[in-house]
C-alpha positions, -999 to +999 in steps of 0.1 A: +040+199+147+045+163+143+075+147+161+095+128+134+126+127+154+141+090+148+147+068+178+183+070+186+210+043+193+217+048+230+256+040+224+266+066+201+234+089+200+227+084+163+206+058+145+230+030+132+233+031+093+230+001+072+245+001+037+213-010+019+187+008+041+187+041+022+185+021-010+154+002+001+139+035+014+143+051-020+132+019-039+099+019-019+094+055-023+098+053-060+075+021-060+048+041-043+051+071-068+050+045-096+017+029-082+001+063-080+006+068-117-006+033-123-038+037-102-044+070-120-041+053-154-063+024-144-091+047-132-089+068-164-093+036-185-121+023-163-140+057-167-133+055-206-144+019-208-176+024-188-188+057-199-179+048-235-196+016-234-228+034-222-227+060-250-223+034-275-251+013-263-278+041-261-264+062-291-253+036-315-269+005-302-235-010-301-208-014-273-174-024-261-174-062-257-148-064-231-158-032-212-174-048-183-148-076-178-116-055-182-132-028-160-138-054-131-103-066-134-090-031-132-111-025-101-096-055-084-060-047-092-067-009-083-079-021-049-048-041-040-023-016-053-041+013-036-038-009-004-001-008-010+001+030-014-021+034+018+001+009+037+034+030+028+017+062+038+000+048+069-033+061+056-054+029+063-086+037+085-084+021+120-089+030+155-058+044+172-076+057+203-057+034+226-025+029+208-020+067+205-023+072+242+002+046+252+038+056+263+065+053+237+074+016+249+039+005+245+036+018+209+066+002+202+056-032+216+023-029+195+041-018+164+064-048+167+035-073+175+011-060+147+041-062+121+049-097+130+012-108+127+007-089+094+038-106+081+024-140+091-011-131+074+007-120+043+026-151+040-007-172+042-023-147+017+007-152-006+008-190-004-032-192-012-032-166-039-002-184-055-021-217-054-051-200-069-031-184-097-015-218-107-050-235-106-066-208-129-035-205-152-053-223-179-089-210-170-099-184-198-125-154-190-157-157-211-152-125-229-116-114-234-102-150-234-076-141-210-064-162-183-081-159-149-047-162-133-045-125-139-072-117-114-056-138-087-021-126-094-031-090-079-032-108-043+002-122-052+018-089-061+000-074-031+013-099-007+049-097-020+051-058-021+034-053+013+057-078+028+087-059+015+071-027+029+067-041+064+101-056+066+116-023+056+096-008+085+108-035+109+144-030+097+140+010+103+124+001+137+151-022+149+179+000+139+162+033+154+156+050+122+117+052+128+103+083+141+079+084+171+049+092+151+053+064+129+045+039+155+008+045+150+000+027+116-036+038+111-057+068+108-092+072+125-108+091+095-099+104+060-097+139+072-070+129+097-051+112+071-051+144+049-041+166+078-014+143+086-001+143+051-004+182+049+017+187+082+042+160+070+048+181+037+050+213+057+075+199+080+095+185+053+095+218+033+106+236+065+135+211+069+148+218+034+150+255+037 
């Protein structure tokens, strides 16, 4: 069973409560659920556009003009939005062989260092993507005629929301509201991530009984 006991405040034995912390947790949880629906809709639309274009091309010698362009843009946005969901659920693939074997203080130090580094990188990504969005604001795509800023805006949205998720994690960590198992931010394989999710759901179901 996973150890999801939150880190305790040594002064009173309980994590200090911050008025807006629960609100932030709920907002990020609802955001993640909303993104999952958006991703499902984007995937369905991509399938319809690509498959429909193939059928129309071979069966009716016609096609959907904007199919390829819109599908490509949807794929780009899905990549960034999916990365946000994976960040929140700690499902990004990585090598945790060393970190998982460190004592609690070592995992805390690594977690703090990686969050600070990721926030710095996200700040650079946000700045660069925002510049590209502004530069391409008046540049139109050849097929749809839409602004190319839509493509670059995906990185802006990702950097902003990922920064919010990481800042919320840092706040939970500093106030002792983060479980020991949450100190490892990656999974070594997709199977491990699925097992982690199943065990977490089972633990949550057992706690609500």
